[in-house]
N, C-alpha and C positions, 0 to 999 in steps of 0.2 A: 504494500500500500504506500502511496506517495504521501508521506507526512508533510511534505512541503506544500501540499495543496490544501492544508487546513485553513479555512477562512478566518481571518481576524475580524472580530466584530467591532472593534473600535480603534481608530488611529488617532492618538492624541499627542500634542506637543506642549509641555509646560512652558509658559512665557512669563515675563516680568509681572504683568498685571492680570493676565488671564491665560487660560489654556484653550487652544484652538483644536477643534476636531473637524476634519474636512473629508467628505465622502459623497459620492453620488447616491441619492436616495430616490428610487424609481417606484412609482405607484400605479402605473398603468401599462397597457400592452404596447409593444414596439410597433405601432401602426400609426399611419397618418389618419387624422380625422377630417382632413380637407386639404386642398391644394396648397394653402398657405399656413396651415395649422402646424404648430411645432410638434416634433416627435417627443415621446417620453423616453424611449430607449432606441439607440441606433447601433450599427456595427462598430463605429468608432465614436466614442463619446467625446464631447468637448474637453479640452485640457488647457490649463493655464500654460502660456507659452514657455515660461521659464521653469516649469515643473511644480509639483505639489509643495516641496520644501520652500521654494521661493514665494509661493502664494501665502504660506503660513508666515513667512518672514515679513511680507508686505502688509498683511493684516495686523500682525503684531506691532509693526512700526507705526501704523496709522490709526488703529482703534484707540479712542480715548474713553477710558472707563467713566461713565456718567457720574457726576458728583453725588446725585441722589441715591443711585444704586450703591455706590461705594459707602456712603454714610450709613445706609441702612443694612449693609452687609448682604446685599442681593447677589446671589450667584446662581448660575444655571445655564441652560441651553437656549439659544435663539436659533430657530431653523428658518432660513430664508430660501426663497425660490425665485428663479429668474430665467429668462430666455437668453441663450447664447445665439446671436444671429449669425448668418452665413459669412459676415465680414469680421466676426470676432468681437463685435460690440455686445454690450449687456443691456437688456431692456426689461421692463415690467418687473422690477425687483419688488418683492412683497414678503412679508413675514407670515409663515404658515403655522408656526408655533412660537408664541411670544413669551418674553420674560418681564417686560415692563420697565418703568422708571428710567426711560431713555435708552435702554440697551437695544430695543428693537430699531429705533431710529438710527442709532449709531452703526448697527450692523448693515442697514440699508445704505447709509451714506458711504461706507468704506467699500462695499461691494460695487457700488456704482463707479468708484474710482478705478476698478479693474477693467472697465470697458475698453475694448480695443486690444487687450492683452491676452485674448483667448484664441486658441486654434479651434475653429468650428467643428462640430460633429459631422460625420459623413455617413451616408447610406447609399450603397451601390456606387461608391466612388464619387458621389455628388455631395457637396456641402449643403446641409439642411439646418433649419432652425430646431433647437433642442432645449427642452426644459431641464434645468439643472438645479439641484437642491443642495445647499451648503449650510451645515450646522456650525455655529460658532459658540463655544463654551466660555462663558465669563467666570473666572475664578480669581478670588482675592488672594493676596499674599497672607501669610500667617499673622503678620503684624496688623494688616488692615482688617482682617477678620476679627482679631481680638479687640481692636479699637471700636468696632461697630456692634459687637455681640450684644451689649446691653440694650441698644436701641432696636436692633434687628429682630430679636426674639423675645417676646413678652407674652405672658399669659393674659387672658381677658381681665379687664378692670371694670368694676362697677362704677358708673358715673357718680361722683360724690363720695366714693370711698365706703369703708365698712359700715359707718354709721348710717349712711343713706340706704345701704342694702338692708340693714336691720330694720330701719323705719318702714321700708317697703313691704317686708314680709311679716312683720310682727303681728299684724292684725289677723293673720291666718293661724297663728301658733297657740291657740287656746287648747290646753290639755283637756281631752274628753272626760266627762264625769266618771266614766267607767274606770279610767286610769286613776283618778283621784280616790275612788272607792277602794281600789286595790293598793293604794299607797305607792304609786309608781310615778316616776318622771321618765321622759322619753327623749330619745335622740334618733331622728330618722335621717339616714344617709341617702341623698338623691343624686343621681347621675343625669347630666343633661348636656346639650350641645349648644354652644354660642356660635351663631352663624357670623359670616363676614360683615353683615349689616347690623350686628348687635342684637338681633332677635334670638329667641330661645326656641329650641326644638328638641324632639326625641327625649322627653322627660320620662325617667323611669326610676323605680325604687331599687336601690342598691342593698338596703338592709335596715332593720329596725333594732335599736338597742334600748334596753330598759334598766332602771335603777330603783332599788327600794328606798323609800324615804322614811319608813318607820319599821322598827323591829329588826329581826335577824337579817344581816346582809346590808343594812343601810349604809355601812361605811365602805362597802365595796364599790368599784367603779362600774360604769355602764357595761352590760353584758348583752350578748345576742338574745333576742326575744325568745328564741327556741328553748333557752335554758330555764325560762319562767313558766310556771303552770298558770297561765292567764285564764281566768274564769270566763271572761267575756271576749271571745275572739273578734267580735265586730270592732272592738277598740283598735286593733292593729290596722284594720282597713281604714278607719277614720283617721288615724295618725298618718298613714301613707297618703291618703287623699288630701289632707290639709297641707302636708309638706310639699307635695307636687303642685298644689294650687299656689302656694307661696312662691315657688320658683317660677311658675308661669307668669306671675304678676311682675316679674323683673324683665320680661321680654322687651327689647327695644331700648333698654337702659344700660347696656354694656358697651364698653369700648372693646372691639374685637381683639383677638390675639394677633400678633405679628410673627411672621416667619420669613426670615431673610428680608425684613423690612416691608413686607407686603401683608395686607390684612388677610387673615386666614381663619377658617373655622377651627374650633377647638372644643374638646370635651372637658367638662369640669365635674368634680365630685364635691358635693357640699353637704356636710353634716348640719342638719337643722335641729336646734335645741328647743324642746318644750319644757316649761315649768308649770307647776300646778298651784302653788299656794300664793296668797296675797303677798306674803312676806318676800317671796322670791320673784314676784312678777317683774320687779324692776331690773332683774338680772337677765332678762331675755337677751339672748345672744345667738349668733351663728358661729360655728367654728370657721377656721380659715379655709377657703375653697382651694382645692388643688387641681392641677390640670393633668390630664392623662396624655392624649395624643393630639398633634396638630393634623389638620388636613392640608396636604401639600398639593401642588398641581400634578405631581407625579410621584408614585411610590415604587420602590423596589419590591420584588416579589416576597422577600422575607420580612417586609415591614407591614404587610396588610393583615387584617384580622381574618378575612375570608378571601381565599384565592379565586381568581377567575375560573369559571367552569365552562366546559364545552358541552353544549346542549345535546350533542349526539353521542355522548359517552366518552370512550377512550380516544384520545388524540392519536395515539400510536396506531390503533386499528384504522382510523380515518386516513392517516398518511399511507399506511400499507395498501389500502384499497385504491388510493387515488394518485400517488406519486408514480410516475413512469420514468424509466431510464431515458435521459435525453437522447434524441435521435442524432445520428451522424457524429457521435463522439464516443471515445473510449476513456473518457475522464474517470479517474479514480481519486477518491479523497473524502474527507469529512467536511461538510459545509455547515457552519453555524449561521443560522438566519433567525428570523422572527418577525414580530409585528407588534404594534401598539394596540392595546385594547382600551379604548376611551371609556369615560365614565358612562356614556350613553350606549355602550356595547358595540359601537362601530369600530372598524379595523382600519389602521393606517399601516401600510407596508406593501410588500415585504421589505425588511431592512437588510440591504446588501451594501457593504461598505468598501469593497475592494475587489480586484480581480481574483478569481478562484480557479481558473484553468490556464492552460498553456497558450491558448489562442483567443482572440476576441470573438471568433465565431462560437467557440465552446462556451465562453462567458454568456453570450446572448442566448444560447440554447438552454443553458442551465437556469438562467434568470427567468426565462419564459415559463419553464416547467414549474419552478417554485412559485412564481406569481400566479399561475393557473390554480394551483392547489390552495394557496392562501385565499384567493378570491372565492373559492368554494366555501370557505369558512365564514364569509360575511353573514352577519345576522344570526350566527349560531353560538355566540359567546355571551355569558352573563358576566358583567364586570366584577372586578375585585371590590372589596368593601373595607373601610376603616371606620370604626365607631358607628356601624350600620349605614354608612353613606357610600355610594358608589364612587370609586376613584380610578384614575388612569394608571395603568402599569404595562409592562412589556412581557409578552409571552415569547420565550426563546425556543427554537427548534433546532435540532441537529440531525442532518440527513447524511448518511454514508452511502456513497456510490462505489460498487465493487463489480469488476469484470471477472466472471468465472470462466477462465480459459484453460482450466485443468492444471495450472501451475500453482505451486505453493506460495502463498503470500507472506510477506514479512509481518511479524506480529506488530500490532498497533501499540505503541508505548505512550500515546498521548494521555491516556487515562480518561478520555472522553467517552461517554456512553451515548450512542445515537438513539434518537426516538424511533427511527426506522432505517433499515438497511435495504437499499434498492440494488438488485443484482441483475447484471446483464450476462446472458449465456453467449459464449463465443465458440 
Protein backbone atom coordinates (compact mmCIF):
# COMPACT_ATOMS: atom_id res chain seq x y z
CA UNK A 1 0.00 0.00 0.00
CA UNK A 2 1.29 3.43 -0.82
CA UNK A 3 1.47 5.21 2.49
CA UNK A 4 2.56 8.36 0.74
CA UNK A 5 -0.96 8.63 -0.67
CA UNK A 6 -2.50 9.28 2.75
CA UNK A 7 -4.54 12.46 2.48
CA UNK A 8 -3.60 15.24 4.90
CA UNK A 9 -6.77 16.91 6.09
CA UNK A 10 -5.24 20.18 7.17
CA UNK A 11 -2.33 22.24 5.89
CA UNK A 12 -1.46 24.98 8.39
CA UNK A 13 1.39 27.46 8.77
CA UNK A 14 1.81 29.32 12.07
CA UNK A 15 2.49 33.00 11.54
CA UNK A 16 3.21 36.00 13.79
CA UNK A 17 -0.37 37.16 14.30
CA UNK A 18 -2.36 34.25 12.89
CA UNK A 19 -2.15 30.86 11.29
CA UNK A 20 -3.17 30.44 7.67
CA UNK A 21 -4.78 27.35 6.28
CA UNK A 22 -5.12 27.23 2.52
CA UNK A 23 -6.81 24.55 0.43
CA UNK A 24 -9.39 24.18 -2.36
CA UNK A 25 -12.76 23.21 -0.93
CA UNK A 26 -15.13 21.95 -3.62
CA UNK A 27 -18.80 21.41 -3.01
CA UNK A 28 -20.38 20.71 -6.39
CA UNK A 29 -19.88 18.55 -9.45
CA UNK A 30 -17.17 19.28 -12.00
CA UNK A 31 -19.62 20.46 -14.65
CA UNK A 32 -20.52 23.73 -16.26
CA UNK A 33 -23.95 25.08 -15.44
CA UNK A 34 -23.91 27.47 -18.42
CA UNK A 35 -21.61 28.82 -21.11
CA UNK A 36 -20.23 31.56 -18.89
CA UNK A 37 -20.82 29.93 -15.56
CA UNK A 38 -17.76 29.08 -13.46
CA UNK A 39 -16.67 25.53 -12.81
CA UNK A 40 -16.57 24.08 -9.31
CA UNK A 41 -13.85 21.56 -10.19
CA UNK A 42 -11.65 21.23 -13.27
CA UNK A 43 -8.78 19.10 -14.50
CA UNK A 44 -6.26 21.76 -13.52
CA UNK A 45 -7.36 23.92 -10.62
CA UNK A 46 -6.28 27.58 -10.38
CA UNK A 47 -2.98 28.11 -8.58
CA UNK A 48 -1.21 31.11 -7.11
CA UNK A 49 1.57 31.90 -9.57
CA UNK A 50 4.39 31.84 -7.04
CA UNK A 51 3.11 28.74 -5.22
CA UNK A 52 1.18 28.00 -2.04
CA UNK A 53 4.02 28.98 0.28
CA UNK A 54 4.28 32.40 -1.36
CA UNK A 55 0.52 32.83 -1.06
CA UNK A 56 0.79 32.14 2.67
CA UNK A 57 3.66 34.59 2.96
CA UNK A 58 1.73 37.25 1.04
CA UNK A 59 -1.35 36.91 3.22
CA UNK A 60 0.73 36.84 6.40
CA UNK A 61 2.48 40.05 5.37
CA UNK A 62 -0.67 41.91 4.46
CA UNK A 63 -3.44 40.79 6.81
CA UNK A 64 -3.91 43.14 9.74
CA UNK A 65 -5.55 41.51 12.75
CA UNK A 66 -8.60 43.74 13.45
CA UNK A 67 -8.31 45.65 16.73
CA UNK A 68 -11.75 44.60 17.97
CA UNK A 69 -11.07 40.92 17.28
CA UNK A 70 -7.68 41.11 18.98
CA UNK A 71 -9.02 42.96 22.02
CA UNK A 72 -11.79 40.41 22.49
CA UNK A 73 -9.56 37.40 21.91
CA UNK A 74 -11.47 36.35 18.80
CA UNK A 75 -9.85 33.42 17.00
CA UNK A 76 -11.09 31.06 14.33
CA UNK A 77 -11.60 30.38 10.66
CA UNK A 78 -12.86 32.67 7.91
CA UNK A 79 -13.76 30.77 4.74
CA UNK A 80 -13.87 32.97 1.65
CA UNK A 81 -14.95 32.02 -1.84
CA UNK A 82 -14.12 33.76 -5.10
CA UNK A 83 -13.90 33.25 -8.86
CA UNK A 84 -10.51 32.98 -10.56
CA UNK A 85 -11.10 34.40 -14.06
CA UNK A 86 -9.44 33.18 -17.24
CA UNK A 87 -6.95 36.05 -17.05
CA UNK A 88 -5.92 35.21 -13.46
CA UNK A 89 -7.91 38.02 -11.87
CA UNK A 90 -10.09 37.55 -8.79
CA UNK A 91 -13.78 38.46 -8.80
CA UNK A 92 -16.85 38.12 -6.57
CA UNK A 93 -15.00 37.59 -3.29
CA UNK A 94 -17.41 36.66 -0.50
CA UNK A 95 -17.33 35.01 2.91
CA UNK A 96 -19.16 31.68 3.15
CA UNK A 97 -18.23 31.04 6.79
CA UNK A 98 -17.62 34.17 8.82
CA UNK A 99 -15.94 34.94 12.11
CA UNK A 100 -16.92 38.57 12.62
CA UNK A 101 -15.45 41.65 14.32
CA UNK A 102 -13.66 42.78 11.18
CA UNK A 103 -11.99 39.48 10.29
CA UNK A 104 -14.39 38.77 7.40
CA UNK A 105 -13.77 42.15 5.81
CA UNK A 106 -10.01 41.84 6.30
CA UNK A 107 -9.92 38.44 4.63
CA UNK A 108 -11.86 39.82 1.64
CA UNK A 109 -9.60 42.88 1.38
CA UNK A 110 -6.37 40.88 1.21
CA UNK A 111 -7.73 38.22 -1.15
CA UNK A 112 -8.65 40.98 -3.59
CA UNK A 113 -5.01 42.06 -3.52
CA UNK A 114 -4.03 38.72 -5.07
CA UNK A 115 -5.98 39.52 -8.25
CA UNK A 116 -3.83 39.02 -11.32
CA UNK A 117 -1.43 36.71 -9.53
CA UNK A 118 -3.27 33.49 -10.31
CA UNK A 119 -2.77 30.91 -13.04
CA UNK A 120 -6.30 30.16 -14.25
CA UNK A 121 -7.84 26.72 -14.12
CA UNK A 122 -8.14 24.71 -17.32
CA UNK A 123 -10.53 22.14 -18.67
CA UNK A 124 -9.72 20.27 -21.87
CA UNK A 125 -6.65 22.51 -22.23
CA UNK A 126 -8.82 25.63 -22.22
CA UNK A 127 -8.70 28.36 -19.55
CA UNK A 128 -12.02 28.55 -17.71
CA UNK A 129 -13.57 30.44 -14.81
CA UNK A 130 -13.33 28.47 -11.55
CA UNK A 131 -14.79 28.95 -8.08
CA UNK A 132 -12.04 28.72 -5.46
CA UNK A 133 -12.48 28.50 -1.68
CA UNK A 134 -9.76 29.72 0.65
CA UNK A 135 -9.94 29.34 4.45
CA UNK A 136 -7.87 31.70 6.60
CA UNK A 137 -7.39 30.90 10.26
CA UNK A 138 -6.91 33.84 12.63
CA UNK A 139 -4.86 32.86 15.69
CA UNK A 140 -3.52 35.12 18.44
CA UNK A 141 -0.10 34.82 19.99
CA UNK A 142 0.06 33.50 23.56
CA UNK A 143 0.64 36.99 24.97
CA UNK A 144 -2.26 38.48 23.00
CA UNK A 145 -4.52 35.64 24.05
CA UNK A 146 -3.64 36.11 27.73
CA UNK A 147 -4.20 39.88 27.54
CA UNK A 148 -7.70 39.48 26.13
CA UNK A 149 -8.84 36.40 28.06
CA UNK A 150 -10.73 38.25 30.80
CA UNK A 151 -12.72 40.27 28.26
CA UNK A 152 -13.16 37.57 25.68
CA UNK A 153 -14.61 34.81 27.83
CA UNK A 154 -17.21 35.64 30.45
CA UNK A 155 -20.19 33.91 31.94
CA UNK A 156 -23.66 35.50 31.69
CA UNK A 157 -24.21 38.41 34.07
CA UNK A 158 -27.58 39.44 35.47
CA UNK A 159 -28.22 43.10 34.76
CA UNK A 160 -27.93 44.98 38.03
CA UNK A 161 -25.97 42.23 39.76
CA UNK A 162 -26.87 39.64 42.44
CA UNK A 163 -29.14 41.99 44.39
CA UNK A 164 -31.24 42.72 41.31
CA UNK A 165 -31.41 38.98 40.57
CA UNK A 166 -32.64 38.25 44.09
CA UNK A 167 -35.24 41.02 43.90
CA UNK A 168 -36.56 39.60 40.62
CA UNK A 169 -37.04 36.06 41.87
CA UNK A 170 -37.83 36.54 45.59
CA UNK A 171 -41.58 36.83 45.04
CA UNK A 172 -41.64 33.25 43.76
CA UNK A 173 -39.74 31.70 46.67
CA UNK A 174 -42.44 31.24 49.26
CA UNK A 175 -41.97 27.94 51.05
CA UNK A 176 -45.08 25.73 50.69
CA UNK A 177 -47.12 25.17 53.83
CA UNK A 178 -46.48 21.43 53.51
CA UNK A 179 -42.74 22.07 53.97
CA UNK A 180 -43.34 24.26 57.00
CA UNK A 181 -45.49 21.55 58.57
CA UNK A 182 -42.63 19.07 58.17
CA UNK A 183 -40.10 21.60 59.52
CA UNK A 184 -38.11 21.75 56.29
CA UNK A 185 -36.25 24.40 54.35
CA UNK A 186 -35.50 23.81 50.70
CA UNK A 187 -32.94 24.56 48.05
CA UNK A 188 -33.86 23.78 44.44
CA UNK A 189 -31.14 23.55 41.81
CA UNK A 190 -32.29 24.77 38.40
CA UNK A 191 -30.44 24.37 35.11
CA UNK A 192 -31.27 26.77 32.28
CA UNK A 193 -29.92 28.32 29.11
CA UNK A 194 -29.14 32.00 28.59
CA UNK A 195 -29.42 32.80 24.88
CA UNK A 196 -27.30 35.29 22.94
CA UNK A 197 -30.02 37.92 23.33
CA UNK A 198 -30.22 37.50 27.12
CA UNK A 199 -33.44 35.52 27.13
CA UNK A 200 -33.85 32.30 29.08
CA UNK A 201 -34.79 28.92 27.64
CA UNK A 202 -34.68 25.18 28.33
CA UNK A 203 -35.42 25.55 32.07
CA UNK A 204 -35.32 22.25 33.93
CA UNK A 205 -34.96 20.82 37.40
CA UNK A 206 -31.48 19.62 38.35
CA UNK A 207 -32.34 18.52 41.88
CA UNK A 208 -34.03 19.37 45.18
CA UNK A 209 -32.23 19.52 48.53
CA UNK A 210 -33.91 19.74 51.95
CA UNK A 211 -32.81 20.62 55.48
CA UNK A 212 -34.47 20.04 58.84
CA UNK A 213 -35.18 23.18 60.89
CA UNK A 214 -36.40 21.43 64.07
CA UNK A 215 -35.37 18.24 65.85
CA UNK A 216 -32.81 15.59 64.94
CA UNK A 217 -30.68 16.56 61.97
CA UNK A 218 -31.35 20.28 62.19
CA UNK A 219 -27.62 21.00 62.34
CA UNK A 220 -26.87 19.05 59.20
CA UNK A 221 -26.43 20.67 55.80
CA UNK A 222 -28.87 20.41 52.90
CA UNK A 223 -29.27 16.86 51.63
CA UNK A 224 -30.88 15.34 48.57
CA UNK A 225 -34.66 15.15 48.91
CA UNK A 226 -34.58 11.39 48.29
CA UNK A 227 -32.97 10.89 51.72
CA UNK A 228 -36.01 12.40 53.47
CA UNK A 229 -39.25 10.58 54.14
CA UNK A 230 -41.43 13.41 52.93
CA UNK A 231 -45.07 12.89 53.90
CA UNK A 232 -46.55 15.15 51.23
CA UNK A 233 -44.95 14.41 47.85
CA UNK A 234 -46.85 17.28 46.20
CA UNK A 235 -44.58 19.64 48.11
CA UNK A 236 -41.60 18.67 45.93
CA UNK A 237 -43.54 19.45 42.78
CA UNK A 238 -44.54 22.85 44.18
CA UNK A 239 -40.92 23.65 45.01
CA UNK A 240 -39.74 22.74 41.52
CA UNK A 241 -42.54 24.71 39.88
CA UNK A 242 -41.82 27.81 41.97
CA UNK A 243 -38.06 27.68 41.34
CA UNK A 244 -38.47 27.29 37.58
CA UNK A 245 -41.04 30.11 37.49
CA UNK A 246 -38.53 32.31 39.33
CA UNK A 247 -35.86 31.60 36.70
CA UNK A 248 -38.33 32.21 33.85
CA UNK A 249 -39.01 35.66 35.33
CA UNK A 250 -35.38 36.61 34.67
CA UNK A 251 -35.66 36.16 30.91
CA UNK A 252 -34.41 39.14 28.93
CA UNK A 253 -32.51 40.55 31.91
CA UNK A 254 -29.17 38.83 31.31
CA UNK A 255 -26.02 40.06 29.64
CA UNK A 256 -25.08 37.01 27.53
CA UNK A 257 -21.88 35.06 27.90
CA UNK A 258 -18.98 35.88 25.61
CA UNK A 259 -16.78 33.40 23.86
CA UNK A 260 -13.72 34.73 22.07
CA UNK A 261 -15.25 38.17 22.42
CA UNK A 262 -18.57 37.29 20.78
CA UNK A 263 -21.97 36.88 22.40
CA UNK A 264 -22.66 33.20 22.99
CA UNK A 265 -25.36 31.09 24.51
CA UNK A 266 -24.45 29.41 27.78
CA UNK A 267 -25.95 27.06 30.31
CA UNK A 268 -26.17 28.08 33.96
CA UNK A 269 -26.84 26.10 37.10
CA UNK A 270 -28.55 28.16 39.81
CA UNK A 271 -29.36 26.90 43.31
CA UNK A 272 -32.51 28.73 44.45
CA UNK A 273 -32.95 29.06 48.23
CA UNK A 274 -36.29 28.87 50.04
CA UNK A 275 -36.83 29.92 53.68
CA UNK A 276 -39.93 29.37 55.73
CA UNK A 277 -40.08 31.38 58.95
CA UNK A 278 -40.75 35.08 59.42
CA UNK A 279 -37.45 35.32 61.24
CA UNK A 280 -35.44 34.09 58.27
CA UNK A 281 -37.51 35.72 55.55
CA UNK A 282 -35.05 38.59 55.40
CA UNK A 283 -32.28 36.14 54.49
CA UNK A 284 -33.78 35.18 51.15
CA UNK A 285 -30.89 34.59 48.82
CA UNK A 286 -29.68 32.71 45.80
CA UNK A 287 -26.46 30.83 45.61
CA UNK A 288 -23.86 31.92 43.05
CA UNK A 289 -24.80 30.73 39.55
CA UNK A 290 -22.23 28.62 37.77
CA UNK A 291 -21.80 28.09 34.07
CA UNK A 292 -21.47 24.71 32.40
CA UNK A 293 -20.83 24.92 28.66
CA UNK A 294 -20.72 27.62 26.01
CA UNK A 295 -22.36 27.27 22.68
CA UNK A 296 -19.79 27.98 20.01
CA UNK A 297 -20.24 28.33 16.28
CA UNK A 298 -18.43 25.04 15.81
CA UNK A 299 -17.75 22.05 18.06
CA UNK A 300 -15.23 19.25 17.85
CA UNK A 301 -16.77 15.81 17.98
CA UNK A 302 -15.46 15.12 21.49
CA UNK A 303 -16.99 18.37 22.81
CA UNK A 304 -20.64 17.63 22.06
CA UNK A 305 -23.12 16.02 24.43
CA UNK A 306 -24.94 14.19 21.64
CA UNK A 307 -23.02 13.16 18.52
CA UNK A 308 -24.59 13.58 15.07
CA UNK A 309 -26.49 10.52 13.93
CA UNK A 310 -27.01 9.08 10.47
CA UNK A 311 -30.71 8.43 9.96
CA UNK A 312 -30.13 5.31 7.87
CA UNK A 313 -28.11 3.55 10.57
CA UNK A 314 -24.52 2.46 10.03
CA UNK A 315 -22.35 4.90 8.08
CA UNK A 316 -19.96 2.06 7.29
CA UNK A 317 -22.70 0.00 5.67
CA UNK A 318 -23.88 3.01 3.69
CA UNK A 319 -20.35 3.63 2.39
CA UNK A 320 -19.83 -0.03 1.55
CA UNK A 321 -23.06 0.00 -0.44
CA UNK A 322 -22.44 3.20 -2.36
CA UNK A 323 -18.70 3.85 -2.78
CA UNK A 324 -17.34 2.49 -6.06
CA UNK A 325 -13.72 2.16 -7.08
CA UNK A 326 -12.89 5.20 -9.25
CA UNK A 327 -12.88 4.37 -12.93
CA UNK A 328 -9.71 4.50 -15.04
CA UNK A 329 -7.37 4.50 -12.06
CA UNK A 330 -5.31 2.05 -10.07
CA UNK A 331 -4.90 4.48 -7.18
CA UNK A 332 -4.18 2.86 -3.83
CA UNK A 333 -4.18 4.62 -0.52
CA UNK A 334 -6.04 5.90 2.52
CA UNK A 335 -8.14 9.02 1.96
CA UNK A 336 -9.28 11.10 4.92
CA UNK A 337 -12.24 13.22 3.96
CA UNK A 338 -15.42 14.43 5.59
CA UNK A 339 -18.07 17.12 5.67
CA UNK A 340 -19.61 19.70 7.97
CA UNK A 341 -22.98 18.88 9.53
CA UNK A 342 -24.60 22.22 10.24
CA UNK A 343 -27.00 22.90 13.11
CA UNK A 344 -29.96 22.61 10.71
CA UNK A 345 -28.76 19.19 9.51
CA UNK A 346 -27.53 20.39 6.12
CA UNK A 347 -24.18 19.19 4.77
CA UNK A 348 -21.23 21.25 3.51
CA UNK A 349 -18.56 19.25 1.73
CA UNK A 350 -16.81 17.08 0.87
CA UNK A 351 -13.73 18.46 2.58
CA UNK A 352 -10.73 17.70 0.40
CA UNK A 353 -7.65 19.75 1.07
CA UNK A 354 -4.82 18.57 -1.20
CA UNK A 355 -3.84 16.23 -4.00
CA UNK A 356 -4.38 12.59 -3.13
CA UNK A 357 -3.17 10.75 -6.21
CA UNK A 358 -0.30 10.78 -8.66
CA UNK A 359 -2.07 12.59 -11.48
CA UNK A 360 -4.62 15.36 -11.80
CA UNK A 361 -6.92 13.01 -13.67
CA UNK A 362 -6.91 10.57 -10.76
CA UNK A 363 -7.58 13.42 -8.36
CA UNK A 364 -10.63 14.50 -10.34
CA UNK A 365 -11.95 10.95 -10.53
CA UNK A 366 -11.51 10.30 -6.81
CA UNK A 367 -13.06 13.63 -5.86
CA UNK A 368 -16.09 13.00 -8.06
CA UNK A 369 -16.71 9.59 -6.46
CA UNK A 370 -16.45 10.92 -2.90
CA UNK A 371 -18.63 13.88 -3.77
CA UNK A 372 -21.30 11.60 -5.23
CA UNK A 373 -21.50 9.51 -2.06
CA UNK A 374 -21.56 12.46 0.33
CA UNK A 375 -24.29 14.08 -1.74
CA UNK A 376 -26.38 10.94 -1.18
CA UNK A 377 -26.17 11.64 2.57
CA UNK A 378 -27.83 15.05 2.28
CA UNK A 379 -30.90 15.29 4.49
CA UNK A 380 -30.03 12.09 6.33
CA UNK A 381 -28.19 13.50 9.36
CA UNK A 382 -29.44 14.64 12.75
CA UNK A 383 -27.05 17.34 14.03
CA UNK A 384 -24.95 17.14 17.17
CA UNK A 385 -26.24 18.78 20.36
CA UNK A 386 -24.75 20.64 23.30
CA UNK A 387 -26.99 21.48 26.25
CA UNK A 388 -29.91 20.20 24.19
CA UNK A 389 -29.28 22.67 21.36
CA UNK A 390 -28.21 21.64 17.80
CA UNK A 391 -24.66 22.69 16.93
CA UNK A 392 -22.29 22.49 13.97
CA UNK A 393 -19.59 19.85 13.84
CA UNK A 394 -17.54 17.87 11.32
CA UNK A 395 -18.00 14.22 10.43
CA UNK A 396 -14.74 12.64 9.29
CA UNK A 397 -14.58 9.67 6.94
CA UNK A 398 -11.64 7.49 5.99
CA UNK A 399 -11.84 5.51 2.75
CA UNK A 400 -9.18 2.99 1.77
CA UNK A 401 -8.72 2.02 -1.88
CA UNK A 402 -7.00 -1.31 -2.56
CA UNK A 403 -6.14 -3.04 -5.85
CA UNK A 404 -6.33 -6.82 -5.50
CA UNK A 405 -3.91 -8.05 -8.14
CA UNK A 406 -2.84 -11.20 -6.32
CA UNK A 407 0.36 -9.69 -4.93
CA UNK A 408 1.13 -9.37 -1.24
CA UNK A 409 0.64 -5.83 0.04
CA UNK A 410 2.91 -4.12 2.52
CA UNK A 411 1.38 -3.84 5.98
CA UNK A 412 -0.24 -0.52 6.78
CA UNK A 413 1.68 1.12 9.61
CA UNK A 414 -0.28 4.38 9.74
CA UNK A 415 -2.53 3.18 12.56
CA UNK A 416 -5.58 4.60 10.80
CA UNK A 417 -8.75 2.54 10.68
CA UNK A 418 -10.84 3.07 7.53
CA UNK A 419 -14.61 3.40 7.64
CA UNK A 420 -14.76 1.38 4.43
CA UNK A 421 -12.30 -0.52 2.23
CA UNK A 422 -13.01 -0.39 -1.51
CA UNK A 423 -11.34 -3.15 -3.49
CA UNK A 424 -10.68 -3.37 -7.20
CA UNK A 425 -10.06 -6.82 -8.70
CA UNK A 426 -7.39 -6.91 -11.33
